[in-house]
C-alpha positions in Angstrom: 32.7 -23.8 60.4 35.6 -24.4 58.0 35.5 -20.9 56.4 35.5 -19.3 59.9 38.6 -21.3 60.8 40.3 -20.9 57.5 39.0 -17.8 55.6 41.2 -18.5 52.6 39.9 -22.1 52.0 38.6 -21.7 48.5 37.0 -25.2 48.3 35.2 -24.6 51.5 33.8 -21.3 50.2 32.8 -23.1 47.0 31.0 -25.9 48.8 29.3 -23.3 51.0 28.2 -21.6 47.8 26.9 -24.8 46.2 24.9 -25.6 49.4 23.4 -22.1 49.4 22.7 -22.3 45.6 20.9 -25.6 46.1 18.8 -24.1 48.9 18.0 -21.2 46.6 19.7 -18.6 48.8 21.3 -16.9 45.9 22.7 -13.9 47.8 24.7 -16.2 50.1 25.7 -18.4 47.1 27.1 -15.5 45.2 29.0 -14.1 48.2 30.5 -17.5 48.8 31.5 -18.1 45.2 33.1 -14.6 45.0 35.0 -15.4 48.2 36.3 -18.6 46.6 37.6 -16.7 43.6 39.5 -14.4 45.9 41.6 -17.3 47.1 41.8 -19.0 43.7 41.4 -16.4 41.1 42.1 -18.8 38.2 39.4 -21.3 38.6 36.8 -21.6 35.8 34.3 -23.6 37.9 34.1 -20.8 40.6 33.2 -18.2 37.9 30.8 -20.5 36.2 29.0 -20.9 39.6 28.8 -17.2 39.9 27.3 -17.0 36.4 24.6 -19.6 37.3 23.8 -17.7 40.5 23.4 -14.4 38.6 21.1 -16.1 36.1 18.9 -17.2 39.0 19.0 -13.7 40.4 17.9 -12.2 37.0 21.2 -10.4 36.6 21.7 -11.4 32.9 24.4 -9.0 31.8 26.5 -9.8 34.9 25.8 -13.5 34.3 27.2 -13.2 30.7 30.3 -11.5 32.0 30.9 -14.1 34.6 30.4 -16.8 32.1 33.0 -15.2 29.7 35.4 -15.0 32.6 34.8 -18.7 33.4 35.6 -19.7 29.8 38.8 -17.7 30.0 39.8 -19.3 33.3 39.1 -22.8 32.0 41.4 -22.0 29.1 44.1 -20.8 31.4 43.8 -24.1 33.3 44.1 -26.0 30.1 40.5 -27.1 30.3 37.4 -26.6 28.2 33.7 -26.4 29.1 30.7 -25.5 26.9 28.5 -24.7 29.9 29.8 -21.1 30.4 29.3 -20.5 26.7 25.7 -21.7 26.9 25.2 -19.4 29.9 26.7 -16.5 28.0 24.4 -17.1 25.1 21.2 -17.3 27.1 22.2 -14.4 29.4 23.2 -12.2 26.5 20.0 -13.1 24.6 17.9 -12.3 27.7 19.6 -8.9 28.2 19.0 -8.0 24.6 22.7 -8.2 23.6 22.1 -10.2 20.4 25.5 -9.5 19.1 27.2 -11.2 22.0 24.6 -13.9 22.0 25.4 -14.7 18.4 29.1 -14.7 19.1 28.7 -17.1 22.0 26.5 -19.5 20.0 28.9 -19.4 17.1 31.8 -20.2 19.4 29.8 -23.0 20.9 29.1 -24.4 17.5 32.7 -24.4 16.5 33.8 -26.0 19.7 30.9 -28.4 20.3 32.8 -31.7 20.4 31.2 -35.1 20.0 29.7 -35.7 23.3 27.2 -34.1 25.7 26.4 -31.1 25.9 27.1 -30.9 22.1 23.4 -31.8 21.3 22.3 -28.7 23.3 24.4 -26.5 21.0 22.8 -28.2 18.0 19.4 -27.5 19.4 20.2 -23.9 20.0 21.5 -23.5 16.5 18.5 -25.2 15.0 20.3 -28.2 13.5 18.5 -30.5 16.0 15.0 -30.6 17.2 14.0 -30.7 20.9 13.0 -34.4 20.5 16.3 -35.3 18.8 18.2 -33.6 21.6 16.3 -35.4 24.3 17.0 -38.7 22.4 20.7 -38.1 22.9 20.6 -38.1 26.7 22.2 -41.0 28.6 21.3 -40.3 32.2 19.0 -38.3 34.4 21.5 -35.4 34.8 21.6 -34.9 31.0 17.8 -35.2 30.8 17.5 -32.5 33.4 19.8 -30.3 31.4 17.9 -31.0 28.2 14.5 -30.1 29.5 15.9 -27.0 31.2 17.5 -25.7 28.0 14.4 -26.5 26.0 12.3 -24.6 28.5 14.7 -21.6 28.5 14.7 -21.4 24.7 10.9 -21.7 24.5 10.6 -18.9 27.1 12.9 -16.7 25.2 10.8 -17.3 22.1 7.7 -16.3 24.0 6.1 -19.7 24.4 5.6 -19.5 28.1 3.1 -22.4 28.3 5.4 -24.9 26.5 8.4 -23.6 28.5 6.5 -24.2 31.7 5.9 -27.9 30.9 9.6 -28.5 30.4 10.7 -26.5 33.5 7.9 -28.1 35.5 9.3 -31.6 34.5 12.7 -30.5 35.8 11.2 -29.2 39.1 9.3 -32.5 39.6 11.7 -35.1 38.3 15.0 -33.4 37.6 18.4 -34.3 39.1 19.1 -31.8 41.9 22.9 -32.3 41.5 23.1 -30.2 38.3 23.0 -26.4 38.3 20.2 -26.4 35.7 17.8 -28.0 38.2 18.0 -25.0 40.5 17.8 -22.5 37.7 14.6 -24.2 36.4 13.1 -24.1 39.9 14.0 -20.5 40.3 12.2 -19.6 37.1 9.2 -22.0 37.3 8.4 -21.2 40.9 8.2 -17.5 40.1 11.4 -16.3 41.7 12.5 -14.8 38.4 9.6 -15.3 36.1 9.0 -11.6 35.5 12.5 -11.2 34.1 12.0 -14.0 31.6 8.5 -13.2 30.3 8.4 -10.7 27.5 
């Protein structure tokens, strides 16, 4: 109703996109997030949301590009977030662009910080085991993220059975307020499985 009355209302478009994303309507979500960026072109969160949606749709190269744009926009706003860098790493890896995957992971390592999601970066770089990463979580949202990223890494390594256990945990017990929850559901329920299995 709000976007019909006020088509330039970026936050309304964003919230419409989040609702669609959570309902796994990724076409509507992407359209909504894009509309949000038209009204607020310098907003890292909007581009990050597009990147998550493109991951769920299996559009990995486009997801990596959106994630890079999100990082740039966060920087312009004087903010930082490792999540777009993690998306860029995974999406680049999935699309076979190992050079950009390596760059993203190196950037994440250099800018990891001292709090969450720093342990995820350590897990991806191999300096922390999956169990050690999980031991760093302090709430259900972080636990959801941890199991999702473990599942995604295992899937990329070809261990589909182990990946399914982690993604299944997210599907059953994860925190639906985080983007990783819906991504795990999209993968584990078969919406995008073909694109992730080698």
